[in-house]
DSSP file (Angstrom, degrees, kcal/mol; ACC not computed):
  #  RESIDUE AA STRUCTURE BP1 BP2  ACC     N-H-->O    O-->H-N    N-H-->O    O-->H-N    TCO  KAPPA ALPHA  PHI   PSI    X-CA   Y-CA   Z-CA
    1    1 A M              0   0    0      0, 0.0     3,-0.1     0, 0.0    77,-0.0   0.000 360.0 360.0 360.0 132.0  -11.3   17.1   -2.9
    2    2 A G        -     0   0    0      1,-0.3     2,-0.3    75,-0.1    76,-0.1   0.947 360.0 -11.0 -79.0 -50.6  -10.5   16.0    0.6
    3    3 A M        -     0   0    0     74,-0.5     2,-0.4     2,-0.0    -1,-0.3  -0.999  54.3-129.0-155.0 148.0   -8.2   13.1    0.3
    4    4 A A  E     -A   48   0A   0     44,-2.5    44,-2.7    -2,-0.3     2,-0.4  -0.817  23.8-158.3 -98.0 141.9   -6.7   10.7   -2.2
    5    5 A V  E     -AB  47  76A   0     71,-2.6    71,-3.0    -2,-0.4     2,-0.4  -0.971   7.0-170.9-122.7 135.8   -6.8    7.0   -1.4
    6    6 A G  E     -AB  46  75A   0     40,-2.6    40,-3.7    -2,-0.4     2,-0.5  -0.976  11.9-156.8-126.2 140.5   -4.6    4.4   -2.9
    7    7 A F  E     -AB  45  74A   0     67,-3.4    67,-2.8    -2,-0.4     2,-0.6  -0.974  15.5-161.3-114.0 121.2   -4.8    0.6   -2.6
    8    8 A V  E     -AB  44  73A   0     36,-3.2    36,-2.3    -2,-0.5     2,-0.6  -0.902   7.6-155.7-110.3 119.5   -1.4   -1.1   -3.2
    9    9 A L  E     -AB  43  72A   0     63,-3.3    63,-2.0    -2,-0.6     2,-0.4  -0.826  21.8-162.4 -89.4 125.1   -1.3   -4.8   -4.2
   10   10 A I  E     -AB  42  71A   0     32,-3.0    31,-2.3    -2,-0.6    32,-1.9  -0.931  16.7-160.0-121.1 129.8    2.2   -6.0   -3.1
   11   11 A T  E     - B   0  70A   0     59,-2.9    58,-2.8    -2,-0.4    59,-1.5  -0.922  22.0-172.0-103.6 130.4    4.1   -9.1   -4.2
   12   12 A V  E     - B   0  68A   0     -2,-0.5    56,-0.2    56,-0.2     5,-0.1  -0.820  29.7 -92.4-123.1 160.5    6.8  -10.1   -1.7
   13   13 A S    >   -     0   0    0     54,-2.6     3,-1.9    -2,-0.3     4,-0.2  -0.392  60.2 -86.2 -64.3 144.6    9.6  -12.7   -1.6
   14   14 A P  T 3  S+     0   0    0      0, 0.0    -1,-0.1     0, 0.0     0, 0.0  -0.234 113.5  13.6 -53.9 140.6    8.7  -16.0    0.0
   15   15 A M  T 3  S+     0   0    0     -3,-0.1     4,-0.2     1,-0.1     3,-0.1   0.521 104.0  94.8  71.2   8.5    9.1  -16.0    3.8
   16   16 A K    <>  +     0   0    0     -3,-1.9     4,-2.7    51,-0.1     5,-0.3   0.408  49.6 101.9-104.3  -0.4    9.5  -12.2    3.9
   17   17 A E  H  > S+     0   0    0     -4,-0.2     4,-2.9     1,-0.2     5,-0.2   0.896  82.3  44.7 -55.1 -48.7    5.8  -11.4    4.6
   18   18 A K  H  > S+     0   0    0      2,-0.2     4,-2.4     1,-0.2    -1,-0.2   0.920 114.4  48.9 -64.7 -44.5    6.2  -10.7    8.4
   19   19 A E  H  > S+     0   0    0     -4,-0.2     4,-1.8     2,-0.2    -1,-0.2   0.917 115.4  43.9 -61.2 -44.8    9.3   -8.5    7.9
   20   20 A I  H  X S+     0   0    0     -4,-2.7     4,-2.9     2,-0.2     5,-0.2   0.899 110.4  55.3 -69.3 -40.9    7.6   -6.5    5.2
   21   21 A F  H  X S+     0   0    0     -4,-2.9     4,-2.1    -5,-0.3    -2,-0.2   0.923 108.0  50.0 -55.1 -45.5    4.3   -6.2    7.2
   22   22 A D  H  X S+     0   0    0     -4,-2.4     4,-0.7     1,-0.2    -1,-0.2   0.900 112.1  46.8 -62.3 -41.5    6.3   -4.8   10.1
   23   23 A K  H >< S+     0   0    0     -4,-1.8     3,-0.8     1,-0.2     4,-0.3   0.900 111.0  51.6 -68.2 -40.3    8.0   -2.2    7.8
   24   24 A L  H >< S+     0   0    0     -4,-2.9     3,-1.7     1,-0.2     6,-0.2   0.877 102.6  61.4 -62.0 -36.3    4.7   -1.3    6.2
   25   25 A S  H 3< S+     0   0    0     -4,-2.1    -1,-0.2     1,-0.3    -2,-0.2   0.754  99.6  55.7 -62.0 -24.5    3.2   -0.7    9.6
   26   26 A S  T << S+     0   0    0     -3,-0.8     2,-0.7    -4,-0.7    -1,-0.3   0.507  81.8  98.9 -88.5  -4.3    5.7    2.0   10.3
   27   27 A I    X   -     0   0    0     -3,-1.7     3,-1.5    -4,-0.3    30,-0.0  -0.755  66.4-150.9 -86.5 117.3    4.8    4.1    7.2
   28   28 A E  T 3  S+     0   0    0     -2,-0.7    -1,-0.2     1,-0.3    -4,-0.0   0.791  90.0  58.2 -64.2 -30.1    2.5    6.8    8.5
   29   29 A E  T 3  S+     0   0    0     17,-0.1    18,-2.6    -3,-0.1     2,-0.7   0.669  84.6  93.3 -75.0 -13.9    0.5    7.2    5.3
   30   30 A I  E <   +C   46   0A   0     -3,-1.5    16,-0.2    -6,-0.2     3,-0.1  -0.712  49.4 176.8 -83.6 116.1   -0.5    3.5    5.3
   31   31 A A  E     +     0   0A   0     14,-2.7     2,-0.3    -2,-0.7    -1,-0.2   0.810  63.6  13.6 -89.3 -33.9   -3.9    3.3    7.1
   32   32 A E  E     -C   45   0A   0     13,-1.1    13,-2.8     2,-0.0     2,-0.4  -0.991  57.0-164.4-146.1 149.9   -4.6   -0.4    6.7
   33   33 A I  E     -C   44   0A   0     -2,-0.3    11,-0.2    11,-0.2     9,-0.0  -0.998   9.2-175.6-137.9 131.9   -2.8   -3.6    5.8
   34   34 A Y  E     -C   43   0A   0      9,-2.9     9,-2.9    -2,-0.4     2,-0.2  -0.987  23.5-128.7-128.6 136.8   -4.3   -7.0    4.8
   35   35 A P  E     -C   42   0A   0      0, 0.0     2,-0.3     0, 0.0     7,-0.3  -0.606  30.8-159.8 -75.7 144.9   -2.7  -10.3    4.1
   36   36 A L        -     0   0    0      5,-3.0     2,-0.5    -2,-0.2     0, 0.0  -0.865  14.6-145.5-123.9 158.4   -3.9  -11.8    0.8
   37   37 A F        +     0   0    0     -2,-0.3     2,-0.4     5,-0.0     4,-0.1  -0.992  68.5  29.5-122.9 121.3   -3.9  -15.3   -0.7
   38   38 A G  S    S-     0   0    0     -2,-0.5    -2,-0.1     1,-0.1     0, 0.0  -0.997 117.3  -4.8 136.9-141.4   -3.4  -15.6   -4.4
   39   39 A E  S    S+     0   0    0     -2,-0.4     2,-0.3   -28,-0.0    -1,-0.1   0.843 127.7  41.4 -63.8 -35.1   -1.6  -13.5   -7.0
   40   40 A Y        -     0   0    0      1,-0.1   -29,-0.2    -3,-0.1     3,-0.1  -0.796  64.8-155.1-114.1 157.6   -0.6  -10.8   -4.5
   41   41 A D  S    S+     0   0    0    -31,-2.3    -5,-3.0    -2,-0.3     2,-0.3   0.780  73.7  23.7-100.9 -34.1    0.6  -11.2   -0.9
   42   42 A I  E     -AC  10  35A   0    -32,-1.9   -32,-3.0    -7,-0.3     2,-0.5  -0.989  55.1-155.8-139.8 142.8   -0.4   -7.9    0.8
   43   43 A L  E     -AC   9  34A   0     -9,-2.9    -9,-2.9    -2,-0.3     2,-0.4  -0.988  17.4-172.6-116.1 124.0   -2.9   -5.2    0.3
   44   44 A A  E     -AC   8  33A   0    -36,-2.3   -36,-3.2    -2,-0.5     2,-0.6  -0.961  13.8-147.4-118.6 135.2   -2.1   -1.8    1.8
   45   45 A K  E     -AC   7  32A   0    -13,-2.8   -14,-2.7    -2,-0.4   -13,-1.1  -0.891  14.8-162.0-100.7 123.3   -4.4    1.2    1.9
   46   46 A I  E     -AC   6  30A   0    -40,-3.7   -40,-2.6    -2,-0.6     2,-0.5  -0.887   6.2-164.3-106.2 133.9   -2.7    4.6    1.6
   47   47 A E  E     +A    5   0A   0    -18,-2.6     2,-0.3    -2,-0.4   -42,-0.2  -0.981  26.2 156.0-115.5 121.8   -4.4    7.8    2.7
   48   48 A A  E     -A    4   0A   0    -44,-2.7   -44,-2.5    -2,-0.5     3,-0.1  -0.864  54.4-108.5-141.6 170.3   -2.7   10.9    1.3
   49   49 A K  S    S-     0   0    0     -2,-0.3     2,-0.3   -46,-0.2   -44,-0.1   0.804  96.3 -10.0 -74.2 -28.0   -3.4   14.6    0.4
   50   50 A D  S  > S-     0   0    0    -46,-0.1     4,-1.6   -47,-0.1     3,-0.3  -0.957  76.0 -90.6-159.8 176.1   -3.2   13.9   -3.3
   51   51 A F  H  > S+     0   0    0     -2,-0.3     4,-2.3     1,-0.2     5,-0.2   0.823 119.1  59.9 -67.2 -31.2   -2.2   11.4   -6.0
   52   52 A D  H  > S+     0   0    0      1,-0.2     4,-2.1     2,-0.2    -1,-0.2   0.892 104.1  50.6 -63.0 -38.9    1.4   12.6   -6.2
   53   53 A E  H  > S+     0   0    0     -3,-0.3     4,-2.5     2,-0.2    -1,-0.2   0.891 107.6  53.2 -67.4 -38.3    1.8   11.8   -2.5
   54   54 A I  H  X S+     0   0    0     -4,-1.6     4,-2.4     1,-0.2    -2,-0.2   0.949 109.8  48.5 -59.2 -47.5    0.5    8.3   -3.1
   55   55 A G  H  X S+     0   0    0     -4,-2.3     4,-2.6     1,-0.2     5,-0.3   0.889 110.7  51.2 -59.4 -40.0    3.0    7.8   -5.9
   56   56 A S  H  X>S+     0   0    0     -4,-2.1     4,-2.8     2,-0.2     5,-0.6   0.904 109.2  49.7 -65.3 -42.1    5.8    9.0   -3.7
   57   57 A V  I  X>S+     0   0    0     -4,-2.5     5,-2.4     3,-0.2     4,-1.7   0.928 113.2  47.2 -62.4 -44.8    4.8    6.6   -0.9
   58   58 A V  I  <>S+     0   0    0     -4,-2.4     5,-3.0     3,-0.2     6,-0.2   0.949 121.3  34.8 -61.8 -49.8    4.7    3.7   -3.3
   59   59 A I  I  <5S+     0   0    0     -4,-2.6    -2,-0.2    -5,-0.2    -3,-0.2   0.941 127.7  32.7 -74.2 -47.6    8.0    4.5   -5.0
   60   60 A K  I  <5S+     0   0    0     -4,-2.8    -3,-0.2    -5,-0.3    -2,-0.2   0.761 133.3  21.0 -86.0 -25.1   10.1    5.9   -2.2
   61   61 A K  I  <<S+     0   0    0     -4,-1.7     4,-0.3    -5,-0.6    -3,-0.2   0.832 127.3  34.4-111.9 -50.8    8.8    3.9    0.8
   62   62 A I  I > <S+     0   0    0     -5,-2.4     3,-1.7     1,-0.2    -3,-0.2   0.967 121.0  43.8 -75.1 -52.2    7.1    0.6   -0.3
   63   63 A R  T 3 <S+     0   0    0     -5,-3.0    -1,-0.2     1,-0.3     5,-0.1   0.721 106.5  64.9 -66.4 -18.8    9.2   -0.3   -3.3
   64   64 A A  T 3  S+     0   0    0     -6,-0.2    -1,-0.3     2,-0.1    -2,-0.2   0.612  77.8 103.1 -78.5 -11.1   12.3    0.5   -1.3
   65   65 A I  S X  S-     0   0    0     -3,-1.7     3,-2.0    -4,-0.3     2,-0.1  -0.585  82.1-116.3 -75.0 125.0   11.6   -2.3    1.2
   66   66 A P  T 3  S+     0   0    0      0, 0.0     3,-0.1     0, 0.0    -1,-0.1  -0.389 101.4  33.0 -60.0 134.1   13.9   -5.3    0.6
   67   67 A G  T 3  S+     0   0    0      1,-0.3   -54,-2.6    -4,-0.1     2,-0.7   0.217  81.8 123.4 101.8 -14.5   11.8   -8.3   -0.4
   68   68 A V  E <   +B   12   0A   0     -3,-2.0    -1,-0.3   -56,-0.2   -56,-0.2  -0.737  33.4 176.4 -79.3 117.3    9.1   -6.3   -2.2
   69   69 A I  E     -     0   0A   0    -58,-2.8     2,-0.3    -2,-0.7   -57,-0.2   0.873  58.0  -7.4 -90.5 -42.8    9.1   -7.8   -5.7
   70   70 A D  E     -B   11   0A   0    -59,-1.5   -59,-2.9     2,-0.0     2,-0.3  -0.991  54.8-160.0-154.8 154.1    6.2   -5.9   -7.4
   71   71 A T  E     -B   10   0A   0     -2,-0.3     2,-0.4   -61,-0.2   -61,-0.2  -0.977   3.7-165.5-136.1 152.9    3.4   -3.5   -6.7
   72   72 A K  E     -B    9   0A   0    -63,-2.0   -63,-3.3    -2,-0.3     2,-0.5  -0.983  17.2-155.4-135.1 126.1    0.2   -2.5   -8.4
   73   73 A T  E     -B    8   0A   0     -2,-0.4     2,-0.4   -65,-0.2   -65,-0.2  -0.886  10.6-171.1-113.3 130.6   -1.5    0.7   -7.3
   74   74 A L  E     -B    7   0A   0    -67,-2.8   -67,-3.4    -2,-0.5     2,-0.3  -0.960  15.0-158.6-114.0 132.8   -5.2    1.5   -7.6
   75   75 A V  E     +B    6   0A   0     -2,-0.4     2,-0.3   -69,-0.2   -69,-0.2  -0.867  15.7 166.3-118.6 150.7   -6.3    5.1   -6.8
   76   76 A S  E     -B    5   0A   0    -71,-3.0   -71,-2.6    -2,-0.3     3,-0.1  -0.918  32.6-137.9-148.3 170.1   -9.6    6.6   -5.8
   77   77 A T  S    S-     0   0    0      1,-0.4   -74,-0.5    -2,-0.3     2,-0.3   0.756  77.1 -16.3-104.8 -33.8  -11.0    9.8   -4.3
   78   78 A E        -     0   0    0    -73,-0.1    -1,-0.4   -76,-0.1     2,-0.3  -0.991  68.1 -92.1-164.8 162.6  -13.5    8.7   -1.8
   79   79 A S        -     0   0    0     -2,-0.3    -3,-0.0     1,-0.1     0, 0.0  -0.612  20.8-154.7 -80.4 141.4  -15.7    5.7   -0.7
   80   80 A L  S >  S+     0   0    0     -2,-0.3     3,-0.6     2,-0.1     2,-0.4   0.605  73.7  82.0 -90.1 -13.5  -19.1    5.5   -2.2
   81   81 A K  T 3  S+     0   0    0      1,-0.2    -2,-0.1     2,-0.1     0, 0.0  -0.732  91.9  22.3 -93.3 140.3  -20.5    3.5    0.8
   82   82 A G  T 3         0   0    0     -2,-0.4    -1,-0.2     1,-0.0    -2,-0.1   0.562 360.0 360.0  87.7   8.3  -21.5    5.3    3.9
   83   83 A K    <         0   0    0     -3,-0.6    -2,-0.1     0, 0.0    -3,-0.0   0.457 360.0 360.0 -88.7 360.0  -22.1    8.7    2.3
């Protein structure tokens, strides 16, 4: 297996979106960040060597950001499109 991919749905405190977006941008394992409208506020794509590293990024880096209320993580091994 080449790489593990995680998609993290993030709920943030009101008015903290920009501040949290900036902090997420500085985390090297995060490849992409999207604003969302609805139940979650931000979607972050993590690219890591394995699932343990994804868990570590979520717990030690994302959840540690002040203003992050909740996260939900979806993990995958590879994209099925473009193969």
